[in-house]
N, C-alpha and C positions, 0 to 999 in steps of 0.2 A: 456433379449432378445435382441440380436444384429441383426439389419437388414442386409440382405445379401449384400446389395449395399455398406455398410460401412465396410465390411471386406476387407482384402487385395486383395482377388480375385475379389470382386465386384468393387473395385476402379480401378483395371486394365482394367475392361470392360467398366466402365463409367468414362472417363477422366474428365468430367464436374464436378464431385463431389470433385475432388482433391483440388481446391481452397476453397471450402466450408469447408472441413476438416481442411485445413491449417489455415483459418481465425478463426474457432472455437478453434483450438489449441492455436493460438496466443492470442485470447481473454481470454481464461481460464488461460493462463500463466500470462497475465497482471493482472487479478483479484487476483490470488494467490499472486503475487509479491506485489501488493498494499496492500492487507490485511495483509501480513507479515510485511511490512514496518510500517503500521499504528499500528499494535499490538506491535512492538518492539521499535519503535523510537519516538513516540509522547509522550508528557508529560501528556496527559490526561489519559493514561493507567498506572495503578500501580498494579503490581503483588505481591509486598512485603509490605503489609500494616504495619507489625510490625517494619520493618527497616526504612521505610519512610512513615509515616502516612499522610504527606501533600506534595505530589510530585509536586504540582504546584508552591511551593516556590523555587524549584531548578531553575526555569526559571524567577525569579524575575528580575535579572540583566543581563540575557543572551538574545541574539537576536535569535529568533526562526522564521525561514522562510522556506517554502518549496523549493523555488527556488530564488536565488539572484545572477544572473550572473555577474553583474557589481559591486558587493560588496558595494552597496549603504547603508550607515549607517541609522539605523532607528532613528526616532525622539525620544527624551528622554521623556518617559511617564511612570513614576513609577507605579508599580502595587499597588493596595490597600493592606493594612495589615489586614489579617483576624485573629483576636485574639480571 
C-alpha cells in the first residue's frame, strides 16, 4: 500500500515532502553501500571455506584500516598464531 502523498502526483502537490523522500533515498543508498562494502571487503567474512579455511591469516602482515588519509604506518604488532 503506497500512500497517495508519496506518489509522483502527491509529491507535486506537497512540495514539503520532497526533502523527506530525498533524505530517505540517500539514507537507504548509504545503508546498502556500507552493507555491500562490509560483506565484500572485510576480512571477517569468508564465503569460500574450502579454499580459505582461515581468512584472518591473510591479514597477519597486512595493514587494514578503514580510512588512512596521511598514510601513517601502523605500529608493528604481530598477530598471534592460532595453531
